[in-house]
N, C-alpha and C positions, 0 to 999 in steps of 0.2 A: 639867037641862038644861046641856050641856055648850056652852061658845061657842068661836068661832074667830076670829080675824081673816082677814078675804078682802078684799085688795085696798082697805084702809083703813077695812072696817067690820066690826063686831063682830057674829056672827049664830050661832044655831043651828048646831050642826054637824051635825044631821039633816038640815037644809034647806040646806048650803053645795054650791056645783056648779060646776063648770068646763066648757065647752062641749065638747062632743064632738068638735070638730076641734081643739082645743088641741094643739098637736104635743108638749107633753111626754106628753100621752097616745099620741099617734100615732107619734112618733118618740121619745121619750125625751130630748126637748131641753129640760133642764131641771138643776137643782142643788138642793142641800139641805144644811142643817146641822144636826145634833141637838146639843141643848144641857142642860145641867143645871142647875135652880134646887135650893138650899139655904138654907132660911131666907127664900123669895121673892126671893133674888139669883142671877142666872146668873154662874158663873164666868167672867170674861174674855170677856163678852158682847162687847167691840169687837173683839177676835181674830177672833170666829167670823163677823162682819160682814164684817170686811176680807176674811177668806180667801173668803167667800160672793162678794164683790164681784168681786175677782182673777177667779176662775172662771167669773162671768158676763161680763166680759168678753173673756177668753181663747177663750169659747165662744160668743160673740155671742148672748147674752141678754141683754135689756133688764131692768135693774133702777132701777124708776121712782121709789123710796121712797130719802130719803135717812137714812143711820146714825140721826138722831135720833129719826126718825118710827119708825124698825123699833125703836128702846131703847124707845121712850114703848109700843108696842104690845105688846111683850113683857111689861113690868110691868103694863100693864091688864089685859091678858089673863090672867094670873097672879091678879091682883085679882079680877077679876069670875068668876073661875073658883073662888074660895077656895081657892087651890092654894100651899101654902108650901114643901115638897120636891115637885119636877116633871120630867117629861121634856116637853122641848119641841122640835118639829122646825120649821124655818123654810124654805119651799119656794119656789123661782121657775122659773116656765117661759117657754118663748118665747112660749107663747099661741098663739092663732088666727091663722093668716096669712088676709089676704083681698088680691085685685087690686086696685092702686088706679092708674086712669089715668095720673093725674098723677106720682107717686113710685115706681112699681111695686109691689111687696109690702108692705102694710102688718101688721103685728105689733101684736097687742091681749095684751100680757105679764100673766101672772098671777102673784100673790105670795100666799102663805097662810102663817099660824102655826097651829099646834095644841099644844095641853098636855095633859097626862094626869097622874094621880099617878105618883110615882117608885116603879117597882118594881126593889129593890135587887137584885144579885146575891146568890145562898145565903153565910153569912158562912163557910161550912165551905170555900167556892173559896178564899178569903181566907185561911184557917185552914191548909189542907192544901194548897193549891196545884190549880191547873186543869189538866185533860190536854189536850193539844191534838193535831190530827191533821193531817199533811202532804198538801197538794194535789199529786198525782202526774199526776193524768190531764189538767187544765189549766195553763195559763201565762199570767202578765199580760204583755202587749205593751207595752213603754213607748215605742213609735213611733206609737201611737194617740193622736186627739187628746186623747180624755178623760183619758189615763193622767195620774195624780194630782189629779185633781179627784172631787169627791161628787157623782156625777151620778145621774139616775133609773135607768140602764142597772144596776140592781144584780142582777139575776136569777143570774148565774153565781156572785156570791160567797154570795146566799142560799141557792144549790143546794150550796153545797160547806160552808155553815155548818149546814144540815140534815142533810146526810150524816153530818158530824162528829158532831151532836149523836144520830143514830140510832145510832153506834157508841161511846155513852159520853164525847165531847168536848166540850167546851165552846167551842172555835175552832178554826177552819183556819187555817191559815198558808200562804202563797202565795208561789213564785217567779218570775220573771221568765224571759222565753225564753233567756234565757244562764244559768240554772239559778242564781241568787242570790236570796236572799231578798230580801222587798218588804215585805210586812206580812200580818196577817190578813184575815179576811173583812170584819172592823167595827173592827179596831183597827190600833195600831203596836206593832212588835216591838222589843225593846233584849234584847242579850246581855251578860252580865258576864263578864269572864275576869280571872283576877289582879287582881281589884280596880279594874278598868276598864270603861268602859261603851261597847259598840258597838250602833249604829244604821244602818240604811239610809239613805242621804241622799234628801233630796226632789228634785224635777227643779230649781227654784230654788237649792238648795244646790249642785247638779252645776253649774250653770251659774254661779253667782256666788260660791262659796265655795271650791271644791275646785280645785286645780290639773289640768289636763289630765293625765290617765294615773293620779290618784290614786284611782280606782275603775275596776274591770277593765269596765266597761259605760259608755258615754255619756249614754244615756237611763234615766228610771227612771221607776216607779208608783206612789212613796209619798206618800199625802197628807198635808200639813203638818199633821198634828193639833194643836189647841190644848193638849190634857194633853200630848201628846209636847215641844211646846215648852217647857211649864213645867217637867215632869221635865229635860231638859236643862240649863235654866237653873236649877235645884236642884242638881244632880250639879255643875255648874262651881262653884256658889257654895260644895259642901261641900267642893271641891279634887279632885273625881272627873277623872281623864282621859275626855272626851266624845270618841269617834272615830267620824266619819260614813265610813263604808267597806261595801267589799261582803262579804258574809256566805253563804258557803256552805252546805251541809247538814254538812258536816264541821264546820265552824265552829261551827253551830248545837246540834249533839249534843254537841260538846265542852265546852260552856260550864259555868262554874261556877254559874250563874242565866241565867233568862230570864224575862221580865216582858213582858206586854203591857197598852197602855194606849187608853182612850177617855174619851169626856167621861162617859159613866154609870158605866163600872165604875173608872176611875181608875187605880189601879197593882193590876193582877193578878198574883201571882205564877204563872208556868207549871212545874210540877215535874215532869211527865211529858208527853215527845212519843211519843205512842202506847203503846207499852210500855216505852220507854227512859228511866229515872229521870234527872231532870237534878239533879247535884250529890246533896246527902244528900235527895232527893226530901222537901223540905220547902221553906218559903219561906226565901232567903237574906238574910244581915245587909244586903246592900247596896239588895236589894228593899224590905225591911221598913223601912230607913231613909228611903228616898225614899218610901215610902207614906206616911209618918209625917209627913214633911216638907211634902208635897202636902197633906194634910188640914189643917196649921196654914195653909199659906199660903191655901187655900180660906177658912178661919173669917177669918183676917187681913183678906183684901181685902173680904168680906162686911161687916166692921164699918166699914171707911173711909167 
C-alpha cells in the first residue's frame, strides 16, 4: 500500500481524491514541483518550496501550509513508504470555489504530495549524450500569466515530449514567440561556447538582474529550476563565465556543448539536435565537470 500526503493527512493513494469541482481539475488552476530524494534526502527542498510559494502568490493560489509542515510531510512520506531514492511531487490547487454571501467566493484549496521509487534515466544517455528535437510548430508565450511557473497546464509540453520520443529523441526544446530559446518540455537548457556558459534568463532575472536591452526580448518563459540554479552556482565557483542572454537557433546549433537540467536527470549532455551533432558528438568537458560537481554537491549537502 503506497501512501500519499493530502491536506495534512497520510492516506492510501488508491483512496485519495479531490472534489470534482476543484478548479485545478476544471481550469488547471494549480502549480507543482517535482523533487528527487537520494538517501532519503531531497536536494534543496527549501528552494523547491520557496519557488512553489512564489508561484502560488503570483497566480492567486492559496498555500495554507507552512514550509516546516511541508518539510516534515516530505520526510515522513518517504519514511512511511520505505523509500530511500524517490521521485516526489508536491501539487497545490486553488481548490473548490463555493459562493459565500458575506465574503464572495470561498476557496477550499488542496495540497498533496506523492512519492514513488526513483526511475533513473538510462546510463547510455549520460555516456553518449541525449538526442533532442526542436519544437517548430508551437511557441511559448512570455506574455501569458503562467509564463515562468510550473502549472498544471502541461498538455502542450507533454505533447511535444511524446512527439520527440516517437521520433527517437529524449527531449523537445522550445522557443518563444520571438524565436529565442527558452527551455525543454521538462528541463532548463545550457549552451557552452568557447569555455563560457550561456542560458536563457528567467522572468525574475530579466526584471531584477539584467539591464534594459541586455536581452532582445522583455519577458521570458524560463522556469527558475532548482538544478539550474545549482549549476549556475557551481559554474561560477569554478571560474566559468555565465551569461544570461538570448539564444537563437543558430547559437544553439553552433554550440561547443549543450546540456539540459532538471531535478530528476540532473545534468544531461545533449550531443545531437535532431540530425545535427553538437561538438564532437559526445559529452564535452564542461558538461562532464559540472555533472560531477553537482553529484558531489548533492552528496555533501545530504551529509550535513
